[in-house]
C-alpha positions, 0 to 999 in steps of 0.5 A: 835678803833671801839666800837664793838672791845672794847665790844668784848674784854671786853666780853672775858676778864677774871675775877673772877666769883662765880658760882653756881646752884639752884635745887628744889623738891616741896618747898625745894630749894638747892643752891650749890656754885660750886666755884670761877673761874678766866675765861670769863663770857661765860665760867663761864656760861658754868661751871654752865650749866655743872651740869646735875643732883642733887640727894638728898640722906639720908646723901649726895648730889650728883652732876652729871655733863654732862661729867659723873663726879660727886661730893658728898657733905656731912655735913662734906665735903664741907658743906659751899658750899650748903644751903637749903631754903623753899618757904613759898608762899602757893601753888596755886591749879592746873588750867585747862588752856585748857578753857582759851583764849590766852589773859587769858593765857598771863595774867596768866603768869604775875599773881603775885599769881603764881610768887615766889620772894626772899621774899617768900624764907626762908633760913633754917639751915638744915643738909642733913638728915633733908632736906631729912626727910622733903621731905619724911614726907611732901610729903608722900614719906617715901619709897623713898630712893633719890630725883632727884632734878629739875633745878631752876636757876644758877648764875654767879656773878663777884667778885670785890675783888682781889684774888691771882690767885694761890688760885683760879681755872683757868677755861681755 
């Protein structure tokens, strides 16, 4: 058996993956676990990428998918599926990069002062309303009725545990 065949076979092999996304507004990050799916890694990545937009309202979070379906999360419905984190790293002042040389721009990309790490993130035990009020207050947006969050990251984590397939979504 040649090596390419083996790699392709493994790549297309189904297993359980925990899939989730992270969205943010200013220094508030929202991590949402979409679920555990029994599928291939590529399909699990497609599931993560199927989220089109996340909107934070006063008492609910709305996930809008690329196929126009949506799911509404509240503090009473699917609360376990999401958590809020704050970035504690001080914000760097804006920089006019038009006057920088190409080398200075390249160096800036790797400047740790502008990079956020896991150590800079602090999980907060907030309900949806607290997070919403935080953004309204912190960023002088008292009249804002919703926040359309920006995509930050997604994750696809293989699980090693054996889960009976009936209790899991088969994403084929």
